[in-house]
C-alpha positions in Angstrom: 76.0 -4.4 -95.7 74.3 -3.4 -92.4 72.2 -6.0 -90.7 69.9 -3.2 -89.5 69.2 -5.3 -86.4 66.8 -3.9 -83.8 67.5 -6.8 -81.5 70.6 -8.8 -80.5 68.8 -12.1 -80.5 69.8 -14.9 -82.9 66.4 -16.5 -82.9 62.9 -15.1 -82.8 59.4 -16.6 -82.4 57.3 -17.0 -85.6 54.0 -15.7 -86.8 53.7 -18.6 -89.2 51.3 -19.4 -92.0 49.5 -22.6 -91.2 46.8 -24.7 -92.7 43.3 -24.5 -91.3 42.8 -28.0 -90.1 39.0 -27.7 -90.4 39.6 -27.4 -94.1 42.3 -29.9 -94.8 43.9 -33.1 -93.4 47.5 -32.4 -92.6 48.7 -35.7 -93.9 47.3 -34.8 -97.3 49.0 -31.4 -97.6 52.4 -31.7 -96.1 55.3 -33.1 -98.2 59.0 -34.1 -98.1 61.6 -31.5 -99.1 61.5 -30.5 -102.7 64.9 -31.9 -103.5 64.0 -35.5 -102.7 60.7 -35.5 -104.7 60.7 -37.1 -108.1 58.4 -36.0 -110.9 56.3 -39.1 -110.4 56.1 -38.6 -106.6 55.1 -34.9 -107.1 52.2 -36.1 -109.2 51.1 -38.5 -106.5 51.3 -35.8 -103.8 49.5 -33.2 -105.9 46.6 -35.6 -106.5 46.0 -36.0 -102.8 44.8 -32.5 -102.3 44.4 -29.3 -104.3 46.1 -27.5 -101.4 49.2 -29.7 -101.1 52.3 -27.7 -100.4 54.1 -29.5 -103.2 52.1 -27.2 -105.6 54.0 -24.3 -104.0 57.4 -26.0 -103.7 57.5 -27.5 -107.2 55.1 -25.3 -109.2 54.9 -24.9 -113.0 56.4 -21.5 -112.5 57.3 -19.1 -109.6 54.3 -16.9 -110.6 52.0 -19.9 -110.4 53.2 -20.6 -106.8 52.7 -16.9 -105.9 49.2 -16.9 -107.2 48.3 -20.1 -105.4 49.7 -18.8 -102.1 47.7 -15.6 -102.5 44.5 -17.5 -103.3 44.9 -19.9 -100.4 45.4 -17.1 -97.9 42.4 -15.2 -99.4 40.3 -18.3 -99.1 41.4 -18.9 -95.5 43.0 -22.3 -96.2 46.2 -20.8 -94.9 46.0 -18.5 -91.9 48.6 -16.5 -90.1 49.2 -17.0 -86.4 48.4 -13.9 -84.4 50.8 -14.7 -81.6 54.5 -15.1 -82.0 55.3 -18.7 -81.3 58.2 -21.2 -81.0 57.1 -24.6 -82.1 58.4 -27.7 -80.3 58.7 -30.6 -82.7 59.1 -34.3 -82.3 59.5 -37.0 -84.9 58.9 -40.6 -84.0 60.5 -42.9 -86.6 62.1 -46.2 -87.5 65.5 -45.6 -89.0 67.0 -47.5 -92.0 68.7 -49.7 -89.3 65.4 -50.8 -88.0 65.7 -48.9 -84.6 62.9 -46.9 -83.2 63.8 -43.3 -82.1 62.4 -39.9 -81.3 64.2 -36.8 -82.5 63.4 -33.4 -81.0 63.8 -29.9 -82.3 62.2 -26.5 -82.2 61.1 -24.2 -85.0 62.0 -20.6 -84.9 63.1 -17.7 -87.1 66.9 -17.6 -87.2 68.8 -14.5 -88.0 70.7 -14.8 -91.4 74.4 -14.2 -91.2 77.1 -15.0 -93.9 79.1 -18.1 -93.4 82.3 -16.1 -93.0 81.0 -14.6 -89.7 81.1 -18.1 -88.2 77.7 -17.9 -86.6 76.1 -20.2 -89.2 78.3 -22.9 -90.6 77.8 -25.1 -93.7 78.9 -28.7 -93.9 78.5 -29.5 -97.6 78.8 -27.9 -101.0 75.9 -26.5 -103.1 75.0 -26.1 -106.7 74.5 -22.7 -108.2 71.8 -23.6 -110.7 69.6 -24.9 -107.8 70.0 -21.7 -105.8 69.0 -19.6 -108.8 65.8 -21.5 -109.2 64.9 -21.3 -105.5 65.7 -17.6 -105.5 63.2 -17.0 -108.3 60.6 -18.9 -106.2 61.4 -16.9 -103.1 61.1 -13.6 -105.0 57.7 -14.6 -106.2 56.2 -16.0 -103.0 58.1 -13.8 -100.5 58.1 -16.7 -98.1 60.1 -19.6 -96.7 58.1 -22.6 -97.9 60.2 -25.2 -96.1 62.5 -25.3 -93.1 66.2 -25.7 -92.8 67.6 -28.2 -90.3 70.2 -26.7 -88.0 72.2 -28.2 -85.2 73.6 -26.5 -82.1 75.6 -27.7 -79.1 74.0 -27.2 -75.7 75.6 -29.6 -73.2 73.2 -28.5 -70.5 70.2 -28.9 -72.8 68.8 -25.6 -71.5 66.7 -24.8 -74.5 65.4 -28.3 -74.7 64.4 -28.5 -71.1 62.7 -25.0 -71.2 60.7 -25.6 -74.4 59.9 -29.3 -74.0 58.2 -28.6 -70.7 55.5 -26.7 -72.6 54.9 -29.6 -75.0 52.2 -31.4 -73.0 48.8 -32.9 -74.0 47.7 -33.4 -77.5 49.9 -31.8 -80.2 48.5 -28.8 -82.1 49.6 -30.3 -85.4 50.3 -34.0 -86.2 50.7 -36.1 -89.3 52.2 -39.5 -90.3 54.1 -39.7 -93.5 54.6 -42.6 -96.0 57.6 -43.9 -94.1 55.6 -44.1 -90.9 57.3 -41.2 -89.3 55.0 -39.3 -86.9 55.5 -35.5 -87.0 54.1 -33.7 -84.0 54.1 -30.0 -83.0 53.3 -28.0 -79.9 53.0 -24.3 -79.7 55.2 -22.5 -77.1 54.0 -18.9 -76.6 55.1 -18.3 -73.0 57.3 -15.1 -73.1 59.6 -16.4 -70.3 60.2 -19.7 -72.1 60.9 -18.0 -75.4 63.3 -15.6 -73.7 65.1 -18.5 -72.0 65.6 -20.3 -75.3 66.9 -17.0 -76.9 69.5 -16.7 -74.1 70.5 -20.3 -74.4 71.3 -19.9 -78.1 72.6 -16.4 -78.0 76.2 -17.4 -78.5 75.8 -20.8 -80.0 77.1 -21.7 -83.5 74.5 -23.3 -85.7 75.6 -26.1 -88.2 73.4 -26.5 -91.2 72.5 -30.2 -91.4 70.1 -30.0 -94.3 69.0 -27.0 -96.4 72.2 -25.3 -97.6 70.6 -24.2 -100.9 67.7 -22.7 -99.0 69.9 -20.8 -96.6 72.2 -19.4 -99.3 69.1 -18.4 -101.3 67.7 -16.6 -98.3 70.9 -14.7 -97.8 70.8 -13.5 -101.5 67.2 -12.5 -101.1 67.9 -10.6 -97.9 70.7 -8.7 -99.6 68.5 -7.9 -102.6 65.7 -6.6 -100.4 67.9 -4.5 -98.3 69.5 -2.9 -101.3 66.1 -2.3 -102.8 64.8 -0.7 -99.6 67.9 1.4 -99.0 69.2 -0.8 -96.1 66.5 0.2 -93.6 67.1 0.4 -89.9 65.7 -2.3 -87.7 64.8 -5.9 -88.4 62.7 -7.0 -91.4 61.1 -10.4 -91.9 63.6 -11.3 -94.6 66.5 -10.9 -92.1 65.4 -14.3 -90.7 64.8 -17.8 -92.0 62.6 -20.6 -90.9 64.7 -23.2 -89.2 64.3 -26.3 -87.0 67.0 -26.5 -84.4 68.2 -29.7 -82.7 70.7 -30.2 -80.0 73.8 -32.1 -81.2 73.4 -34.2 -78.1 69.7 -35.2 -78.8 69.4 -38.9 -78.4 67.4 -39.2 -81.6 69.9 -37.4 -83.8 71.3 -40.0 -86.1 73.3 -39.9 -89.4 73.1 -42.8 -91.8 75.6 -43.6 -94.7 75.5 -42.8 -98.3 77.3 -45.3 -100.4 79.3 -44.8 -103.6 78.3 -46.8 -106.7 80.9 -46.8 -109.5 78.8 -47.1 -112.7 81.7 -48.0 -115.0 82.8 -51.7 -115.3 86.5 -50.8 -114.7 88.1 -53.3 -112.4 89.3 -51.9 -109.0 92.8 -53.2 -109.3 95.0 -53.7 -106.2 97.2 -50.7 -107.1 94.2 -48.4 -106.3 94.1 -49.9 -102.8 97.8 -49.8 -102.0 97.4 -47.4 -99.0 95.0 -49.8 -97.3 95.1 -53.1 -95.5 92.3 -55.3 -96.7 90.9 -58.7 -96.0 88.5 -60.8 -98.0 85.2 -62.1 -96.7 83.8 -65.3 -98.3 82.0 -64.9 -101.6 78.3 -65.0 -101.0 78.5 -63.1 -97.6 75.3 -61.1 -97.4 75.8 -57.3 -97.8 74.2 -56.7 -94.4 76.9 -58.8 -92.8 79.6 -56.9 -94.6 78.2 -53.7 -93.5 78.0 -55.0 -89.9 81.7 -56.0 -90.0 82.6 -52.6 -91.4 80.7 -50.8 -88.6 82.7 -52.7 -86.0 85.9 -51.0 -87.1 86.8 -48.1 -84.7 85.6 -44.7 -86.0 89.1 -43.2 -85.7 90.4 -45.6 -88.4 89.4 -44.7 -92.0 87.7 -47.6 -93.5 85.2 -48.8 -96.2 84.1 -52.0 -97.9 84.3 -53.0 -101.6 81.4 -54.9 -103.1 81.8 -56.4 -106.6 78.8 -58.8 -106.7 77.5 -61.7 -104.8 79.9 -64.1 -106.4 83.0 -62.1 -105.7 84.6 -61.9 -102.2 83.9 -58.5 -100.6 86.8 -56.6 -99.2 87.0 -54.8 -95.8 89.6 -52.0 -96.2 91.4 -50.1 -93.4 93.8 -47.2 -94.0 97.4 -48.1 -93.3 99.5 -45.3 -95.0 98.4 -42.0 -93.5 101.3 -40.3 -95.3 99.6 -41.1 -98.6 96.5 -39.3 -97.4 98.6 -36.2 -96.6 100.2 -36.3 -100.0 96.9 -36.7 -101.8 95.2 -34.0 -99.7 97.8 -31.2 -99.2 96.7 -28.4 -97.0 93.5 -30.2 -96.1 92.7 -30.1 -92.3 93.0 -33.3 -90.3 89.2 -33.2 -89.6 88.6 -33.7 -93.3 91.4 -36.3 -93.7 89.6 -38.4 -91.0 86.4 -38.7 -93.0 86.0 -42.1 -94.8 84.3 -40.5 -97.9 87.0 -37.9 -98.3 89.9 -40.3 -98.1 88.1 -42.8 -100.5 87.5 -40.0 -103.0 91.1 -38.7 -102.8 93.0 -42.0 -102.8 90.8 -44.4 -104.7 88.0 -42.8 -106.7 90.0 -39.9 -108.1 92.7 -42.0 -109.7 90.3 -44.7 -110.6 87.9 -42.4 -112.5 90.2 -39.5 -113.4 88.1 -37.0 -111.4 89.2 -34.2 -109.2 87.5 -31.8 -106.7 84.2 -30.3 -108.0 84.1 -32.8 -110.9 82.6 -35.2 -108.3 79.6 -32.8 -108.0 78.6 -33.3 -111.6 79.8 -36.7 -112.8 77.6 -39.5 -113.8 80.4 -42.0 -113.1 79.5 -42.2 -109.4 76.0 -42.6 -108.1 75.2 -41.8 -104.5 72.9 -44.3 -103.0 71.5 -44.4 -99.4 69.9 -47.8 -99.1 72.2 -50.9 -98.9 69.9 -53.1 -100.9 69.4 -50.5 -103.6 73.2 -50.0 -103.8 74.1 -53.7 -104.0 71.4 -54.4 -106.6 73.0 -52.0 -109.0 76.1 -54.1 -109.0 74.5 -57.5 -108.7 72.3 -56.9 -111.8 75.3 -55.7 -113.8 74.1 -52.1 -114.1 77.2 -50.9 -112.2 80.7 -52.2 -111.8 81.5 -51.8 -108.1 80.2 -50.4 -104.8 82.1 -48.8 -102.0 80.2 -49.2 -98.7 80.7 -46.4 -96.3 80.0 -45.9 -92.6 78.0 -42.9 -91.5 80.2 -40.1 -90.3 79.7 -39.3 -86.6 78.1 -36.0 -85.5 81.5 -35.1 -84.0 83.2 -35.6 -87.3 80.7 -33.3 -89.1 81.1 -30.7 -86.3 84.9 -30.9 -86.6 84.9 -30.4 -90.3 82.6 -27.4 -90.1 84.8 -25.9 -87.4 87.9 -26.3 -89.6 86.3 -24.0 -92.2 85.9 -26.9 -94.7 82.9 -28.9 -95.9 82.1 -32.6 -96.1 82.5 -34.4 -99.4 79.5 -34.6 -101.7 76.6 -36.4 -100.1 78.6 -37.7 -97.1 75.8 -37.3 -94.6 72.2 -38.6 -94.5 70.2 -37.1 -91.7 67.0 -39.2 -91.2 64.1 -38.5 -91.1 63.7 -35.4 -93.3 61.8 -32.4 -92.0 58.5 -32.0 -93.9 57.3 -28.9 -95.7 53.8 -27.5 -95.1 53.4 -27.5 -91.3 54.8 -24.0 -91.0 55.4 -21.4 -93.8 57.3 -18.2 -92.9 56.2 -14.9 -94.7 59.1 -12.6 -95.6 57.2 -9.4 -96.0 55.5 -7.0 -93.6 51.7 -7.2 -93.4 
């Protein structure tokens, strides 16, 4: 299908919908991404303000969201920027490891391209039923309600230096979330700065860090609209998607681990660990100390730790037999065979639980837990049988897997903090 592109740029400035800050307090109306909000949390967020974005993101129906969006615009609570703008964004946060950081990115409209063209790359698998629900919402609202998080590699940091130089003085938008993360935005409208950023990213690949469902939904919506409109010449708003773009080399870009909790009480016998060298730590060793020891193992060695309760010696496991990995993962690129979670799944979890491939996407035998305390408590209280502690993959590993044409295992990456919805909404229809 033709792209109908009137420009050759991969990014464009936005004329976003934004809350009128004389009418609402931003901290009351912004929200985490829809896919991390529980039903109970949604109720809490919705009670804060009648205009909270969660009412659009998780509505009673797509039609309800469309009606609310229309009413809020008519009422002036949401207003559209007159001037095309790139938004410089900083998040000041304390990570799960207790370290204070600042992560920088910029918000723009990014041209949609299918994965097979290699311009935009995924790094994880998606669920079809989730995409169907989001497509219905996009059809009704005709807007991107939340951003995608994308990564690009710019060793010279040209875009960063160009745009960050315009982020001075008080931010135009700011809010602090429940985790204490500060979200701050500055408007960049200078044509030269925008043009410089466009040039800097013209040939850069973008790796989707978070928001695969939203991206694939936007692709499907674009194709629908182009077919409906007879594949018009020139760009249309739906040819682009709202995205926050961070340099892979940004000092604040950090990935945290997601651990694997095996819910069944089946014993992890030594036969399942035969490809690994392992050593016991004393029973009663705190989980944080086990995790610290695990993180000391060089990243080029596949490793994990096994936790079976406070009274059982934890095991630190390092891959010894790489031939076993190649046999268990035939045809799989080396980049994937170097990821702890992928090897654990192929050599241990698959034979232990009798699961293969996409079955890991749907099983209730494995629970994916981010916090160390939350993961160990499931085992210590007897609710689960065992826990495999993982290290976070490096940014380089994620990039290598995407470049190989494959994706990371289910929930192998945890980019923190999340980008919040509600600061910027991106209309997908001409006005």
